[in-house]
N, C-alpha and C positions, 0 to 999 in steps of 0.2 A: 316755772322751771321745767326744762325739757325732760322727758322721760324716755327710757329705752323702749323701742317698739316691741314689747314683749309681754307675754302672760307668764307668770310663774306657776308651774304645776305643783299644787299643794298636796303631796302624796306621802307625808310623813305618818307614822303609826298613830300619833296622838294629835288631836286637833288643837291641844294646848301648844304643841310645837309649831303647828301650822299658823296659829294666831301670832306666835312670836315672830315667824317669818314675815308675815304681813306687816307687823309693826316695824320690822327692820327695813323692809324693801319698798314700802308703798310710795315713798318719795322718789324712787328711782325707776319704777317700771309702770307700764300702762295699766296692768290689771293682773288678776289672779284666776287661775283655772281650778275649779273644784270638781274632782271626778268621783268615781264610785267610792273609793276608800274613805275620803274625807266627808263625802256627802252622807254616807250611811253610818258614820261613826258618831260617838258621843260628842256633844258640844257643836255639832254641825251648825245649829242655829246661831250660836255665838260667833262661829267663824264667818258665816255669811254676813252677820250683822257688822262685824268688825271690818270686813271689806267695804261694805257700803258706807259705814261711818267714816272711813278714810277717803271716800269719794273715788275709789279705784273701781275699774270696770270688773264686773263679775261674769266670768266665763263658766257656765255650768255645763260640764262635759259628760252628759248621760247617754249620748249615742242612742237615741230612741230608735227602736227597730221592731215594729209590731204591726198588727192590723190597725187600720185607721181609727176605729173607735177607741182602741186602747191607748193609741198615741194622743188622741184628743183628750182623754181622761187624764193622762199624764200631765199635759200642758195646762189643763184646767187646775190641777192640783198644785202647780207651780206658780199660779197667777200672783199669789201674795209675795212670793220671792221676786218675781218680775226680773229675771236675770238679763243682763245686757246681751249675752250670747248664749245660745243653746244648740247643741249638736244632735243630728240624726243621721242615720245611715242612708245614703242615697239608694243603695240597693234595696231598701224597703219598698221601693216602687212608687209609681206616679201618684196613685190614690192616697197613699200614706203621706207623701210630701205635700200634696194639695191640702189634705185635712189639717196638717200641722200649720201651714201658712194661714189658712182660713181661721184656725182656732186662735192664733196669735192676734189676728186682726179683730176677731169677735170680742176677745178679752181686752182689747185696746192696750196691749202690752208694748213696751219699748223694745222687746227682745228681737234680736236678729238671729234668724235661723241659719245655721251652718251645716252643710252637707259633708259627711265623711266620705272621701272617695275610696282610697285603698290604704289600709293601715300601714304605717311605716314598719311594722314587724314582718310584713309580707314582702316577698320579692317576685321575680318573673315566674319562678317554678310554682309558687303558691297561687299566683294569679291564673296560671294555666289550669291548675287543678280545680280551683274553685269557680272561675269565671269563663273557662275555656278560651283564655286570651293571654298569651304569654308576654305581649307587648304592653307593659304597664302604662306607658304614656298614652297609647291608644285607648286603653280602658279608662283611664282617668278623664280623657277628653269626652268620652261617651257620658260619663257621670256628670261632667261639667255642662254638657248640653242639656241634660235633664234638669239640672239645677237652674240653669238659665231660663229654660222653658216654663218651669213652675215657680219662678220668681222667689226662690230663697235667696238670701242675702250674700252668702259666701260659701267658700269651700275649705275643707281641711285637706291639705295635700302635702306630699313630701317636696323637698327642695329640687328633686330630680325632675319633677313634672312642671315646675313653674314656667319654664320657657314655652313648653307645649301649650300652656293655658294663657298665654299672653294676650290673645284676642278677647278673652273674657274680662276686659279691663274694668267692667262695672261691678264685678264680684269681688267681695272681700276675700283675701287669700291668707290663711293662717297655716304656718308650717311647723308641725311638731318634730320631735326627734332631732333637734338641732343642738349644736355644741358651741361653747365659746372658745375653748381650747381643746387640743387633741386629747382623747380619752377612749377607753374601750367600753362598749355597752351592748345591749341585746337588740338594738335596732339594726335593720338591714339596709334601709335607704335613709342615710344620714347626711347632713350637710352642716357647714358652719353658719352661724347666725347671720353674720354680715353678708355672706354669699347669697343666702336665701332672700334677705331683705333687698339686696341689690338686683336679684333676679326677678323681682316682682311680688314677693310676699308683702302683705300689708303689716303682718305681725308674726312673730315667732313664739314657740312655747319652749320654755327651758325648765327643766326639773331638777333631777338629782345633783347635777353639777353645782347648782347654787344651793338648794335647800339642805344638802348634806355637808356643805362647807362650814367650817368653824368661823370663817369670816366672810359671809356672803356679800356684804357691802364692799369690803376691800377687793374681793374678786371681781365684782362688777365694775368697780372704779378702775381697776387695772385694765380691764377690757375696754372700758370707755377711753382711757388714755391712749391705748394702742390703736383704737380705731376712731378717734375723735374727728378725723376729716371725712369720715364716711356718713352717708345720710341714713342714720340709724335711730334717730330721735324724733319724738313727736314735736310738732310746732307749738 
């Protein structure tokens, strides 16, 4: 059965509710993203076990960003979980990135390391203040060059930067902050899921729009029917 090229962000208050979402959607989506809220909450082990039991991909979004030795320790501690994907901030620097990649290899993990470029909650003004670069596409390209050089597996980037990253065709590109249908939210650099996937994203991340829906499966099926002719599904 084909699955939507997406990770569902499990950000509900209770991991009991997150597990319920996994049970409802695992047949329809590629995998699930476990971030701070769900990872550090009660029953996180059960949540992770449920995702693995369903043979869905586990995307552990911890955005590692520290000195190399601390990042190595973090990855060592995650060895038993062995997530399919793990995030770190590219802005953590070359040595940190190299340490992370080497640690994954040393522990013989299947984990693909993904580099966070610029958070989707930030815009050009924020980029200028933080990185002294107001052109977000230019900044993200710099991050992509670092990711490519140190051989991490992919990037987390907004839909706005996908075209600018087209030459990095060997890197997995995952786009958060996407939406299925029109809605208001707190993201500043947002795109529609189908536009992101057609612009070069390997996968998209969808959160509140689905997990807060009373009928998430019906909503996803409605979307699938509307965009059934698009290349949005895994083979």
